[in-house]
BATI-459654 format. One record per residue (C-alpha): residue number from 1; x, z, y. Coordinates in steps of 0.25 Angstrom, whole numbers, always signed. Layout:
BEGIN
+-----+-------+-------+-------+
! seq !    px !    pz !    py !
+-----+-------+-------+-------+
! NUM !     X !     Z !     Y !
...
+-----+-------+-------+-------+
***
This chain:
BEGIN
+-----+-------+-------+-------+
! seq !    px !    pz !    py !
+-----+-------+-------+-------+
!   1 !  +414 !  +277 !  +515 !
!   2 !  +427 !  +274 !  +506 !
!   3 !  +430 !  +289 !  +505 !
!   4 !  +416 !  +292 !  +500 !
!   5 !  +417 !  +282 !  +489 !
!   6 !  +430 !  +288 !  +485 !
!   7 !  +423 !  +302 !  +484 !
!   8 !  +411 !  +296 !  +476 !
!   9 !  +418 !  +297 !  +462 !
!  10 !  +423 !  +312 !  +465 !
!  11 !  +409 !  +315 !  +469 !
!  12 !  +403 !  +310 !  +456 !
!  13 !  +413 !  +318 !  +448 !
!  14 !  +409 !  +331 !  +455 !
!  15 !  +394 !  +328 !  +454 !
!  16 !  +394 !  +324 !  +439 !
!  17 !  +402 !  +337 !  +436 !
!  18 !  +391 !  +345 !  +443 !
!  19 !  +381 !  +342 !  +431 !
!  20 !  +389 !  +350 !  +421 !
!  21 !  +382 !  +363 !  +418 !
!  22 !  +384 !  +375 !  +409 !
!  23 !  +376 !  +383 !  +399 !
!  24 !  +377 !  +395 !  +390 !
!  25 !  +370 !  +398 !  +378 !
!  26 !  +370 !  +398 !  +363 !
!  27 !  +376 !  +386 !  +355 !
!  28 !  +367 !  +382 !  +343 !
!  29 !  +366 !  +372 !  +332 !
!  30 !  +357 !  +362 !  +338 !
!  31 !  +350 !  +357 !  +326 !
!  32 !  +347 !  +371 !  +321 !
!  33 !  +342 !  +376 !  +335 !
!  34 !  +333 !  +364 !  +337 !
!  35 !  +327 !  +366 !  +323 !
!  36 !  +324 !  +380 !  +326 !
!  37 !  +318 !  +376 !  +340 !
!  38 !  +309 !  +366 !  +333 !
!  39 !  +305 !  +376 !  +322 !
!  40 !  +292 !  +382 !  +327 !
!  41 !  +277 !  +383 !  +324 !
!  42 !  +270 !  +372 !  +333 !
!  43 !  +258 !  +381 !  +334 !
!  44 !  +266 !  +393 !  +339 !
!  45 !  +263 !  +395 !  +354 !
!  46 !  +274 !  +406 !  +356 !
!  47 !  +285 !  +398 !  +350 !
!  48 !  +296 !  +403 !  +360 !
!  49 !  +291 !  +417 !  +359 !
!  50 !  +294 !  +418 !  +344 !
!  51 !  +308 !  +411 !  +344 !
!  52 !  +321 !  +419 !  +344 !
!  53 !  +330 !  +410 !  +351 !
!  54 !  +342 !  +419 !  +349 !
!  55 !  +340 !  +419 !  +333 !
!  56 !  +339 !  +403 !  +334 !
!  57 !  +352 !  +402 !  +341 !
!  58 !  +359 !  +411 !  +331 !
!  59 !  +353 !  +404 !  +319 !
!  60 !  +358 !  +390 !  +325 !
!  61 !  +372 !  +395 !  +328 !
!  62 !  +381 !  +383 !  +326 !
!  63 !  +391 !  +383 !  +316 !
!  64 !  +403 !  +374 !  +313 !
!  65 !  +394 !  +363 !  +306 !
!  66 !  +385 !  +362 !  +319 !
!  67 !  +386 !  +348 !  +325 !
!  68 !  +375 !  +349 !  +336 !
!  69 !  +374 !  +360 !  +346 !
!  70 !  +365 !  +366 !  +357 !
!  71 !  +366 !  +376 !  +368 !
!  72 !  +354 !  +386 !  +369 !
!  73 !  +355 !  +393 !  +382 !
!  74 !  +350 !  +407 !  +385 !
!  75 !  +337 !  +401 !  +391 !
!  76 !  +334 !  +394 !  +378 !
!  77 !  +338 !  +380 !  +382 !
!  78 !  +344 !  +372 !  +371 !
!  79 !  +355 !  +361 !  +375 !
!  80 !  +360 !  +351 !  +365 !
!  81 !  +374 !  +347 !  +366 !
!  82 !  +379 !  +333 !  +366 !
!  83 !  +389 !  +327 !  +356 !
!  84 !  +401 !  +332 !  +364 !
!  85 !  +395 !  +346 !  +366 !
!  86 !  +392 !  +347 !  +351 !
!  87 !  +407 !  +344 !  +348 !
!  88 !  +411 !  +355 !  +358 !
!  89 !  +401 !  +365 !  +352 !
!  90 !  +406 !  +361 !  +337 !
!  91 !  +420 !  +363 !  +341 !
!  92 !  +417 !  +377 !  +348 !
!  93 !  +409 !  +381 !  +335 !
!  94 !  +421 !  +377 !  +326 !
!  95 !  +431 !  +384 !  +335 !
!  96 !  +424 !  +397 !  +337 !
!  97 !  +418 !  +399 !  +323 !
!  98 !  +404 !  +405 !  +319 !
!  99 !  +396 !  +413 !  +329 !
! 100 !  +382 !  +419 !  +328 !
! 101 !  +379 !  +415 !  +343 !
! 102 !  +387 !  +404 !  +350 !
! 103 !  +386 !  +407 !  +365 !
! 104 !  +392 !  +396 !  +373 !
! 105 !  +394 !  +390 !  +387 !
! 106 !  +392 !  +375 !  +389 !
! 107 !  +395 !  +366 !  +400 !
! 108 !  +389 !  +352 !  +401 !
! 109 !  +379 !  +342 !  +406 !
! 110 !  +364 !  +341 !  +401 !
! 111 !  +361 !  +327 !  +397 !
! 112 !  +347 !  +322 !  +392 !
! 113 !  +345 !  +331 !  +379 !
! 114 !  +360 !  +336 !  +378 !
! 115 !  +370 !  +344 !  +385 !
! 116 !  +383 !  +337 !  +387 !
! 117 !  +393 !  +348 !  +384 !
! 118 !  +406 !  +348 !  +393 !
! 119 !  +411 !  +362 !  +387 !
! 120 !  +406 !  +373 !  +378 !
! 121 !  +412 !  +387 !  +376 !
! 122 !  +409 !  +400 !  +370 !
! 123 !  +402 !  +409 !  +380 !
! 124 !  +409 !  +422 !  +383 !
+-----+-------+-------+-------+
***
């Protein structure tokens, strides 16, 4: 029994590390992208057919003034970043400069409505 109690903290660390996941997709300006997603005709029943997600992603490409970021995965899922993730994404944009399309890899943990970002890097 005492041996099991000594192992408990180690097991907790290994279990909590298992929740981190990784995603890849396009980095976008969160405010711009959400605005485009909300901008549709409420009477249009074919809203998703008429949309060009790729052009929306390019239109909302982040720049050095962007403060709020989101990752749009290849299947269209949009994941907002937490404050630390926004800071990391802003640093990446500052360091890398202007690009038409920001393809990135992100590791972190999903929480309520945001993604708690552990790391972010440009995709190869």
